[in-house]
N, C-alpha and C positions, 0 to 999 in steps of 0.2 A: 841360098839355102834350097835344098832339093827335097821335094815332097814325094813320098812313095805311095803310089796308088795300087790297090790290088783288085784284079778283075776276076769274077767268077763266071764259069760256064753255066748255061741253063740247067744242066743236070745237077750241078752243085747247089744252085738256088733251090731246086726242088727238094734236095736232101735237107737243107737247112730249115725249110718250111715244115718238113715232116718232123724234124727234131723239136721245133718250137711247139708244134701241135701236141706232141707227146708230153712235153713239159707242162703245157696248160692242162691237159687231161689228168696228169698226175697230181697237179695242185688241187684240181677239183675233187679228185679222188681222196686226197688227204683231208680236204675240208669235210667231205661226207663221212670219211673214216672217223673224224672227230665226232660225227653223229649229229643229226638234227635233234632238236629238243624233243624229248618223248613225254607223252602223257598217258599213263596207264591207270585207268579208273578201276576201282574195286567194285565188285558186284554188291557188296554191303559195306556200310560205313557207319560208325557212331561218332556223333559230334556233340560238342558242349555249348557252343555259342548260339546266338539267336539268328545267325545268317549262315547259309551253306556256301562255303568257299571251295573253289576247285581243289586247292591244296589239302582240304580236309577229307576229300573223297578220292583222291588220286595221288599217285607217285609221279612227281615231275622231276625229270633229270635233263641235264644239258650243260654244255660248256659256257653258254651265254647266261651268266648269273642274273643279269638284269631281266632277261626274258623269262627266266624261271620264276623270279619273284613276281613279275606281272601276271604270269599264268596262275600261280598259287593264290593270288589275291582276287581273281575273277569271282564275282558274286553270282551264284547260280539261283538264288532265291532265299526266301525266309525258311528258317528251320521249322520242323513240326513242333507241336507242344511237347513238353517234357514227358518222356515215356511213350510217345507216339512215333509213327514212321511216315515217310513221304517217299514216293517213287519219282525219279527223274529219268526220262528217256534220253537216248543218245542224241536225238535231234535237238532237244532243248539245250543240252550241254554244248553242242556245236554252235547253236545260235548265240549263246552267251559269250563264247570265245570270240566269235566274229564281232559282236557288239562292243567288245573291249578293244577292238582295233588290231587284233592278231589274226593273221591268215592261217587257217587250219592246214592249208596245203603245205606250209613250211614245217609242219609238225609231224612227228611219228605218233599217231593217235591209236590207242587201243581202248575202245569204249564199248562195254557190253550193251545189249539192247535196253537194259534198264538197270539203274543203280538205286538200291533201297537205302534210304538214310534214316537212321534211328537217333532220336534226341536222348542223350544221357539224362538220367533222372535219379532223384533221391526221394524215397517215400517215407514220410513221417507218419507213423502209425498212431492208432488211438491211444495205446499205452504211453507213447512218448508225449503226446499232447496232454494226456492226463497228468503226467509227471510235471510238465511245465505249469499247469494250473495249480497243482498241489504246492509247488514251490512258491508260486505267487501268493496263494492264500496264507501260507506260513509266514511270509514277509508281512502281510497285512495284520496278522494276529500277534506278531512279535511285540512284546511290551504292553499288550492290551490287558485290561483287568479281566475281561471276559474271554473265554477260550472259544475258538471257532472249530467246529467239527464238520467235516464234509460228509454229507449223507449220500449224495449222488452227483455224478458228472456225466452229462449227455453230450456226445460228440457225433456229428452227422456222419462223417466219413474220413478216411485217411487223407493226407495231403501229399500230392505229387509235385515236386519242385525241381527246377534245373540244378545241376551240380554247381557247387561254388561255396564260398564262405557264408554259412547260414547263421543268422541271428533272429531271435524272437522277442516279441514284446506283447505283454498282456494289457489290455485297456478295459477299464471298468467305467460304467456310467457315472456322471458327476453326482456327488452327494449320495453315494451308495450306502444303504443300510445293510451292514454285513449280517443279514439273517434272512431266512426264507429262500426264495428262488431268485437268482441273480443272473442276468445275461452278461457274458464276457466275450471279448473278441481277442483272438490271437493273431498277431501280424507277423508274417514270415518274410524276412528280407534276405535276398541272396546278393552278396556284394553290396552295392549301394541301391539296388532296385527292389522296391516292394513288390513281391511276387503274388502273395495271396493273403487274404484275411478270412479267418474261419470263426464262426460264432459257436460258442459253447455255453450250455446252460448248467449252472451249478446250484445244487440245493444245499444250504448251509444251516447248521444249528449254531447259534451264538449262545454258549452256555454261561449262565450267570447264577450265582449262589443266592438262594432265597430261603426264607423260613416257611416250612410247610407243616401241616398237622401230622403227627406221627400215628394218631389213632382217631377214631370218630369222637367229636366233642359236641356235647349237647348244648342247648341254649343256656346262657348265663353260667357256663362252666368256668370256674376260676382256672387260669392257665398257669401251669408250672413248667419247669424245665423238662420233665419227662413227657410232656404233651407235644414237644416240638423237636424238629430236626432241620438241619440246613442241608439242602440238596442243590446240585448243579442241574438246572433245567434249561430247555430251549427258551431264549428270550423272545422269540417270535410270538406275538399275541399276548405277551405278558402286559399287565397294566403298568403304567409308569410309576405308580406309588406302591408297588409291592414291597413288603417288609424284608429287609436283608439282615437285620441285627436282632437276634432273639431277645436280647436284653430289653428291647423296647416293648416287648409283648408280655414277658413274665410279670405276673402280678395283676394283669388285666383279666377280663372275662369275655367270653364269646357273646356276641349280640344275637346270634341265631345258630342253629345246628351247622356244624362244619364236618365235611367228610374227610376220610384219610387221604393224605396227599394234597389237600387243598393249599394253594399258595395264599398265605395270609396277607390281608390288606388292612389299612386303618379302619375301613368301614365295617370290618368283620369283628372287631374287638373294641372294648371300651373299659374304662376304669369302673370298678364296682361303685355304685352310688353311695356316697357318705350319708346322704339324707334321703329318707323315703317319704312318700306321700303320707301326711298325717303326723309326722314327727314334730315334737316340740323343739323349737330352736330359739336361740337368743339373737335378736336383730341388733346390729351395731351400726350406728351412723357417726362418722367422724369428720370434723372440719378442723381447721387450724385452731387449736386451743379449746375445742369443744368435743365432747364425746357423749353420745346419747345411746341408751340401750333400752330394748323392750322385749317382751315375750311374744313369740309368734308361732305359727303353725304352718308347716310346709304344705303347699297345695300340689306339689309334684316332686318326684325324685330328682336328685341332682348329684353330680360328681364334683370333686374338688375343682373350683374355678368356674363352675357352670352357673349360669344365671337362671334362677327359678322364681316361681310365684310363691309368696309367703303372705299369710294373713296376720296383720298386727292385732293381737287379741285385745289390746287396750282400746284401739279406735275402730276395730273391726274392718279396717281398710286393707285391700290387697295391694301389695307392693312387689317390686322386683328386687331381689338381692342375690349376691354371689356367694356360693358355698365356700366357706373357709375350712370347716372341719365338720364332724358329725353332729356337733351341737351349736354351730355358729354360722350365721350368714351376715353379709356386710352389704350395705347400700352404697352403690357407686354415685359419686358426685362429679 
């Protein structure tokens, strides 16, 4: 078997070397033509998240997708507060790129001297917070016998929050009496993070229907239907025993003068006395199978069922007996 060998002259070898060099240069040129990964930072950028990523302030392009994703994920620092700004200089951005293990010399960088970053925000104004509070109060009043009326809502300032899914929750102190001045807090949550808690002061009237005097009533004035009216008034400061049913008052009399609009209480009214001081009465004493009666004289006035002092005119002794009617008192055993 014969092997063919080819020999080249020195001039031919030099020509081949030149062609190889051209090919290598062309390959490198094609690689550069594909372009190095470029990073073009904006002079101003608005972000939503709580961290500043390179991808949020710059346009990153290149054929190496893995490198592009690495660059976009480079953390440049914490975001400013919602609605606030933060300035990043070019040196700080280059330092962060180097710290992430990427050589800036391999990149086509276009970074202005300063990048101003603004944190996107949502402002919840006083009117919106007031609507939240009013909705909460209406829920508390639903189904209640007494009606709640909002007199005033005091809110310190609007709330600035980051953008995102917003939910609110109103919190009241434990065992809250829904009358007078009440402190409430409004909790604002964006996503799953509690962002802010705002204190709100609410002045409430808890309206309850009570019996009041329609006109001035003198002392010992017998009370009839025309003397009374039922009004809805603020429950704050009302006594616990105020009268709510006019039927429990009609037929009684005032114990002292009562002004117009006065909320009636049991201590302001009384039944007219059936027995007056000095009245002659029949004293009755009863036990099983035995009934004794005697004539007596009342030593004090008394209403039905009230215990008064009575003189037994037969024995001239003072006893205590309960008023049965205008002519009769009965001794309790």
